[in-house]
C-alpha positions in Angstrom: 19.9 -7.2 27.3 23.7 -7.7 27.3 23.4 -10.2 24.6 21.5 -7.7 22.4 24.2 -5.1 23.1 27.0 -7.5 22.2 25.2 -8.4 18.9 24.8 -4.7 18.2 28.5 -4.0 18.7 29.7 -7.0 16.7 27.6 -5.8 13.7 29.2 -2.4 13.4 31.8 -2.2 10.7 35.4 -1.2 11.6 35.8 2.3 10.1 37.5 5.5 11.2 36.3 7.5 14.2 34.3 10.2 12.4 32.5 7.7 10.1 31.9 5.4 13.0 30.1 8.1 14.9 27.8 8.7 11.9 27.1 5.0 11.5 26.5 4.5 15.2 24.0 7.3 15.1 22.1 5.7 12.3 22.3 2.2 13.9 21.2 3.5 17.3 17.9 4.6 15.7 17.2 1.0 14.5 15.8 -1.7 16.7 18.5 -4.4 17.5 15.9 -7.1 16.8 15.2 -5.6 13.4 18.9 -5.6 12.5 19.2 -9.2 13.7 16.2 -10.1 11.6 17.8 -8.6 8.5 21.0 -10.6 9.3 19.0 -13.8 9.7 17.2 -13.1 6.4 20.6 -12.7 4.6 22.2 -15.8 6.2 19.3 -17.9 5.0 20.6 -17.5 1.5 23.9 -19.2 2.2 23.7 -22.9 2.2 26.5 -23.5 4.6 27.9 -21.2 7.2 31.5 -21.9 6.1 30.7 -20.2 2.8 30.5 -16.8 4.6 33.1 -14.9 6.5 31.8 -12.6 9.2 29.0 -10.4 8.0 29.2 -6.7 8.8 26.7 -3.9 8.5 28.2 -1.1 6.5 25.3 1.3 6.4 21.6 1.5 7.4 19.3 3.7 5.3 16.1 5.0 6.8 13.4 6.5 4.7 11.9 9.1 7.1 8.4 8.4 8.4 8.0 5.3 6.3 9.7 2.7 8.6 11.7 1.3 5.6 15.2 0.3 6.6 17.8 -1.0 4.1 20.6 -2.8 6.0 23.7 -3.0 3.8 25.9 -6.0 4.6 29.4 -6.7 3.4 29.9 -10.4 2.7 33.0 -12.4 1.6 32.2 -15.7 0.1 34.9 -18.3 0.9 34.4 -20.4 -2.2 35.5 -17.7 -4.6 36.9 -15.0 -2.2 34.7 -12.4 -3.8 33.4 -9.5 -1.8 29.7 -8.7 -2.1 27.4 -6.0 -0.9 24.0 -7.3 0.1 21.2 -4.8 0.8 18.3 -6.3 2.9 15.2 -4.3 3.2 12.9 -4.6 6.2 9.7 -2.8 7.2 9.2 -1.9 10.8 5.6 -0.7 11.0 4.2 -0.4 14.5 0.7 -0.9 13.2 1.3 -4.4 11.9 3.2 -5.0 8.7 5.5 -8.0 8.6 9.1 -7.0 8.9 10.5 -8.9 5.8 9.9 -7.2 2.5 11.5 -9.9 0.4 12.6 -13.4 0.5 15.0 -13.2 -2.5 18.1 -11.1 -1.9 20.4 -10.1 -4.8 24.0 -9.2 -3.9 26.3 -7.2 -6.1 29.9 -8.2 -6.6 32.0 -5.2 -5.8 35.0 -6.6 -7.8 32.8 -6.9 -11.0 31.1 -3.5 -10.7 32.6 -1.3 -13.4 31.2 1.9 -11.8 32.4 1.6 -8.3 34.3 -1.2 -6.7 33.7 0.1 -3.3 30.0 0.6 -3.3 29.0 1.0 0.3 25.3 1.6 0.8 23.1 4.5 0.2 23.2 5.2 -3.6 19.5 5.3 -4.3 19.9 5.6 -8.1 22.1 2.6 -8.3 19.8 0.7 -6.0 17.1 1.3 -8.6 13.6 1.8 -7.4 12.4 -1.7 -6.7 12.6 -4.5 -4.2 14.1 -7.0 -4.6 17.0 -5.0 -6.0 18.0 -5.4 -9.6 20.9 -3.0 -9.6 21.2 -0.5 -12.5 24.9 -1.3 -13.0 27.2 -4.1 -12.3 26.8 -7.8 -12.4 23.9 -9.2 -10.4 25.2 -12.2 -8.4 22.7 -14.3 -6.5 24.1 -15.4 -3.2 23.8 -19.2 -2.7 20.8 -21.0 -4.2 18.9 -22.5 -1.4 17.1 -25.8 -1.3 13.4 -26.3 -1.4 13.4 -27.3 2.2 15.3 -24.2 3.3 12.9 -22.0 1.2 9.9 -23.7 2.8 11.4 -23.2 6.3 11.8 -19.5 5.7 8.3 -19.1 4.2 7.0 -20.9 7.3 8.8 -18.5 9.5 7.3 -15.6 7.7 3.8 -17.2 7.9 4.2 -17.7 11.6 5.1 -14.0 12.1 2.2 -13.1 9.8 -0.2 -15.0 12.0 1.1 -13.5 15.2 1.1 -9.9 14.0 -2.3 -10.0 12.3 -3.8 -12.3 15.0 -4.9 -14.9 12.4 -6.8 -17.8 13.9 -7.8 -20.7 11.6 -10.5 -23.3 12.2 -8.2 -26.3 12.2 -4.8 -27.6 11.0 -6.2 -28.4 7.6 -7.4 -24.8 7.1 -4.1 -23.5 8.4 -2.1 -25.6 5.9 -4.4 -24.3 3.1 -3.8 -20.7 4.2 0.0 -21.4 4.2 -0.1 -22.6 0.6 -2.0 -19.5 -0.4 0.5 -17.4 1.5 3.4 -19.0 -0.3 1.8 -18.4 -3.7 1.3 -14.8 -2.7 4.9 -14.4 -1.8 5.7 -15.3 -5.5 3.1 -12.8 -6.7 4.6 -10.1 -4.4 8.0 -10.6 -6.0 6.6 -10.3 -9.5 4.7 -7.1 -8.6 7.9 -5.5 -7.2 9.9 -6.5 -10.2 7.3 -5.2 -12.7 6.4 -1.9 -10.8 7.0 1.2 -12.9 6.6 3.7 -10.1 8.0 3.9 -6.6 5.5 1.5 -4.9 6.6 -1.3 -2.7 4.5 -4.5 -2.3 4.8 -6.9 0.6 3.0 -9.1 3.2 -0.2 -7.4 4.4 -3.1 -8.6 6.5 -4.7 -9.8 3.2 -1.8 -12.2 2.3 -3.6 -15.4 3.2 -6.3 -14.8 0.6 -6.2 -15.9 -3.0 -7.3 -13.6 -5.8 -10.9 -14.9 -5.8 -11.3 -14.6 -2.0 -9.8 -11.1 -2.0 -12.3 -10.1 -4.7 -15.2 -11.7 -3.0 -14.6 -10.2 0.5 -13.1 -6.8 -0.3 -14.0 -5.7 -3.8 -17.1 -4.8 -5.8 -17.1 -6.3 -9.3 -20.5 -4.6 -10.0 -18.7 -1.4 -10.8 -17.3 -2.7 -14.1 -20.9 -3.0 -15.3 -21.9 0.5 -14.5 -23.4 2.7 -17.2 -21.5 5.6 -15.7 -18.0 4.4 -16.7 -16.6 7.2 -18.9 -14.5 6.7 -22.0 -10.9 7.5 -21.2 -10.0 11.1 -22.0 -6.3 11.6 -21.6 -5.3 15.2 -21.0 -3.2 17.0 -23.6 -1.7 18.9 -20.7 1.3 17.9 -18.7 0.1 16.7 -15.2 3.0 18.6 -13.7 1.5 21.8 -14.9 -1.8 21.6 -13.1 -2.7 24.5 -10.8 -2.3 24.4 -7.9 0.6 22.0 -8.2 -0.5 20.0 -5.1 -3.6 19.9 -2.9 -4.8 17.7 0.0 -8.2 18.0 1.6 -6.8 16.4 4.8 -5.0 19.7 5.3 -8.3 21.5 5.3 -10.1 19.2 7.8 -12.5 17.9 5.1 -11.6 14.2 5.5 -12.7 12.0 8.4 -10.4 9.2 9.9 -9.8 6.1 7.8 -12.5 3.5 8.3 -12.6 -0.3 7.9 -15.2 -2.0 5.8 -14.1 -5.5 7.1 -15.0 -8.5 5.0 -18.0 -6.8 3.4 -18.1 -5.6 -0.2 -19.4 -2.2 0.9 -16.6 0.0 -0.5 -19.2 1.8 -2.6 -20.9 3.1 0.6 -17.6 4.4 2.1 -16.7 6.1 -1.2 -20.1 7.9 -1.2 -20.0 8.9 2.5 -16.5 10.2 2.2 -17.5 12.4 -0.7 -20.5 13.8 1.2 -18.5 14.3 4.4 -16.1 16.5 2.4 -18.8 18.4 0.4 -20.7 19.1 3.7 -17.6 20.4 5.4 -16.9 22.7 2.4 -20.5 24.0 2.2 -21.5 24.0 5.9 -18.2 24.2 7.7 -18.9 21.1 9.8 -17.0 17.8 9.4 -19.4 14.9 10.3 -18.6 11.2 10.1 -21.6 9.6 8.3 -23.2 6.2 8.4 -22.2 3.6 5.9 -24.3 1.0 7.7 -27.4 3.1 6.8 -26.6 2.5 3.1 -25.8 -1.2 3.6 -29.1 -1.8 5.4 -31.5 0.7 3.9 -30.4 1.2 0.2 -32.8 -1.3 -1.5 -31.3 -0.8 -5.0 -27.7 -1.6 -4.2 -26.7 -5.0 -2.7 -25.1 -4.2 0.7 -22.1 -6.3 1.3 -22.4 -7.8 -2.2 -21.6 -4.5 -3.9 -23.3 -1.4 -5.2 -22.9 1.7 -7.4 -22.0 5.1 -6.0 -24.4 7.0 -8.3 -27.3 4.8 -7.3 -26.4 5.4 -3.7 -26.7 9.2 -4.1 -30.3 8.7 -5.5 -31.2 6.4 -2.5 -29.8 9.0 0.0 -32.2 11.5 -1.5 -35.1 9.0 -1.3 -34.2 8.4 2.4 -34.1 12.1 3.1 -30.4 12.0 4.0 -27.8 10.2 6.2 -27.5 9.6 9.9 -24.1 10.0 11.6 -21.7 7.1 12.2 -22.3 7.4 15.9 -26.1 7.1 15.6 -26.0 4.2 13.1 -22.8 2.3 13.7 -21.1 0.1 11.2 -20.6 -3.6 12.0 -19.5 -5.1 8.6 -22.6 -7.0 7.7 -26.1 -6.4 6.3 -29.0 -6.4 8.7 -32.3 -7.9 7.7 -34.1 -4.7 8.8 -33.3 -1.0 8.0 -32.9 0.9 11.3 -33.1 4.4 9.8 -34.4 7.0 12.3 -35.4 10.1 10.2 -35.4 12.3 13.3 -31.6 11.8 13.5 -30.7 12.5 9.9 -27.7 14.9 9.9 -27.0 15.7 6.3 -29.0 15.7 3.0 -28.1 16.2 -0.6 -29.8 17.8 -3.6 -28.4 15.6 -6.3 -25.1 14.4 -7.8 -22.9 15.1 -10.8 -20.4 13.1 -12.9 -17.0 14.6 -13.2 -14.7 14.8 -16.2 -12.3 12.0 -17.0 -9.5 14.5 -17.9 -7.1 14.1 -15.0 -5.9 17.7 -15.1 -9.5 18.9 -15.0 -10.2 16.4 -12.2 -7.3 17.8 -10.1 -8.6 21.4 -10.6 -12.2 20.4 -9.8 -11.0 18.6 -6.6 -8.9 21.6 -5.5 -11.8 24.0 -6.0 -14.6 21.9 -4.7 -14.3 18.7 -2.6 -12.9 15.1 -2.4 -14.2 13.0 -5.3 -15.9 9.6 -5.2 -14.2 7.3 -7.7 -14.0 3.7 -8.8 -10.8 2.0 -9.7 -9.2 -1.4 -10.4 -7.9 -2.5 -7.0 -6.2 -5.8 -8.1 -2.8 -4.3 -7.2 -3.8 -3.1 -3.8 -3.9 -6.4 -1.9 -0.1 -6.3 -1.1 0.5 -2.5 -1.3 2.8 -1.1 1.3 3.7 2.4 0.2 5.0 4.7 -2.6 3.4 5.7 -5.9 1.9 2.7 -7.7 2.3 2.7 -11.5 1.5 -0.8 -12.6 1.5 -2.1 -16.2 -1.9 -2.1 -17.7 -1.7 -5.9 -18.1 -1.9 -6.1 -14.3 -4.4 -3.3 -13.8 -6.9 -3.1 -16.6 -8.5 0.4 -16.5 -11.9 -1.0 -17.6 -11.9 -3.6 -14.7 -13.2 -1.3 -12.0 -13.9 -3.2 -8.8 -13.4 -0.9 -5.8 -15.0 2.4 -4.6 -12.6 4.8 -2.9 -12.2 8.5 -2.3 -9.8 10.9 -4.1 -8.7 13.4 -1.5 -5.7 15.1 -3.1 -2.7 15.0 -5.4 0.9 15.9 -5.6 4.3 15.1 -7.0 7.1 12.9 -5.7 10.7 13.4 -6.6 12.6 10.2 -7.1 16.1 10.1 -8.5 15.6 13.7 -9.8 12.5 12.5 -11.7 9.1 14.0 -10.9 6.3 11.4 -10.4 2.7 12.9 -10.3 0.3 11.0 -8.1 -3.2 10.9 -6.6 -3.9 10.6 -2.9 -6.6 8.0 -2.3 -8.4 7.2 0.9 -9.2 3.5 1.2 -11.5 1.7 3.6 -9.3 -1.2 4.9 -8.2 0.4 8.1 -5.0 2.3 9.0 -2.9 -0.8 9.2 -3.0 -1.1 5.4 -0.9 1.0 3.0 0.3 4.5 4.0 -1.8 4.6 7.2 -4.9 3.7 5.2 -4.1 5.7 2.0 -2.9 4.7 -1.5 -0.9 6.8 -3.9 -1.5 6.1 -7.6 0.2 7.6 -10.7 -1.6 10.6 -12.1 -1.8 11.4 -15.8 -2.3 8.2 -17.8 -5.5 6.7 -16.4 -3.8 4.1 -14.3 -6.2 1.4 -13.0 -9.1 3.4 -14.4 -8.8 6.1 -11.7 -10.4 8.7 -14.1 -13.4 6.6 -15.4 -15.9 6.8 -12.6 -15.8 10.1 -10.9 -18.7 11.7 -9.1 -19.8 14.0 -6.3 -22.9 14.9 -4.3 -24.5 18.3 -4.7 -25.1 20.2 -1.4 -26.6 23.7 -1.6 
């Protein structure tokens, strides 16, 4: 305990009394271990200790409720006597995200910055909107280039933390080494995603980071969707997405959305998308929010393919043929398809009369959602494997709108203000558990058909 306290005191920068009080308040809200981890992450990028004079924390930024900390270090390199500011971002999520957001840290030379030679933390606009930081102004100066062995050691440390946090157990040493190689390749992919991101989204190490692209698609996605006859032609609205009425809406605020569920390693996302929509429609029409059974669809829908994928529109038809859906409690989900359907028609809780396809105009989608219910949609989920938080707005080359492969639920929309710029977004309920994304939710840019969010929209009809 005393060692932690000593470390804490040593890290606080020497500043005047009033500023010290402010910084101590910020630092006291941050776990000492987390600060130490950020410091360790930074020091890894100097090849020799003698190249660095004592490292000080000059500011800690906390993004409220998102567990994102940016620890700003002031560093003096002894080989050129240049002072740097090095922001290291870490993620302290109690439900299981790894604490390191990046493994490449870019420091800015204060002497070479034409805008402000005493940059000390906190300027969000200058820090751009991405991690790792390419600063908007000034000369980007990489710290020391590290050797391959040092990089491998750091990646191994991250992998070990990843295994502990997500309780990953592998069959043998050979499988563990294979997963480590996949993990390392994914770290490179994460860096590219952060560099290329056009919105405010942050990508990092998630519980899916030991899967390659093919495995992620096989276990969690549903490539059948891209072959559906119900994919609309994109119809971009002529209206500004910021002018939709109402300007924001969220069905969670109206108790029309059940808790986030977890499909596990079963490609049953289509079933979760459909039950989520029906749960919302039933709440609006009948006043009763009931968690419905996805397992009934996985086992008893003989047109779709259970854990191997399905179509939301076909599922509506099958629900009508089965006379309705049982509750989650009466027909529990266990992430695999049973050989026998266990439907008990005496326990059916809800039924539907039909379904309808909804417009692909995103402004009209927003208005329909606000006036009716959450919407079942398909989208391209290739960017979601490493999503942490923020509004995702990927380049189309990374997220082809026609490549629909995941069924989810549109529950609302809104606008985020970032550096005085308004970013319209959709609020999407996913089915990978609350430890993924923003407590199980995904925010995606609204207004340009990002990732095909507007191409497969439908809803059940309940009278």
